[in-house]
N, C-alpha and C positions, 0 to 999 in steps of 0.2 A: 503492499499501500502507499509506504513511503519513496519509491523509486531510486533505493541508491545503487547504484551507478557499480560495481557492474552486472548484476544481476536481473533478470526478467521482469519486473519491473517496470524497469527505469527504459527499457529501451520501449517495451509500449507504451510506458505514460510522454515518452518523447515523441513518437511518432503520432500518438495523440493529437497532443499539441501542438507539434510538427504542423499538420493536417488543419488545422484552425487559427493556426496562425494564419497560415496561408489563403483560407476564409473570410477573412479580419475579422475572425469572435474574439481581440483585443481583450474586451469584456470578462470573457470565459479561461479565454488562457491568464489573465490576473488570477482570478477569483479558483483555479484553478492551483498553481503554486503557491497562493495565498496557502489554502490547505494545504499544503503536501508539506511546509515549512512544518506547521501548527505541529498536523498529526507526524509528521519525524521529529519534533521535541518533545510530544509526548510517550516514543517510543524507545528512544533512548534514555528519559529521564525511569520510566519503567527497568531495562536493563541495569542501568545504572545504581538502583534501589535494589535489585535486586542480587546483580552481580557483585558489587564494590563500600556499601555503605554495612557497616558491622551492628548490629544490633546491641543493646542498651537491658540483656537482660529478657526482655520479652520475646514468644516462642518466635523458631523458627518458617516464615511461611508454608512451605513444606516440610514437613517434621522428618518424610518418610522415603525421601530423594536423597541420595548421597552426593557428596560432590561431582563425582563422576560423573555420575548418570545426569546430577544441573550439569556441566558445562558440556557435556552429549547433547541438550536438550538447546543449551542457548547456539550453540551448533546447526545444529538441523534448526533452527527459528531462520540463524544469523543467516544460512543458508539459498532461503524461501527466498 
């Protein structure tokens, strides 16, 4: 959804926006770019919270997942 290069979503979004730009749909292109930036911020924020912030005694979000399994899921999500 974020359209991060070099993944497939980036190229799909790029081609759609390029076609919209060629058809002079500038307002739609601006809206899509703005919402993409906002969604990217939220996606990266969730990853930051899950992977890089220390918990302060609270229960972890996923106590049944080992660190290895969390890393595997993180890599799988990043590749999508």
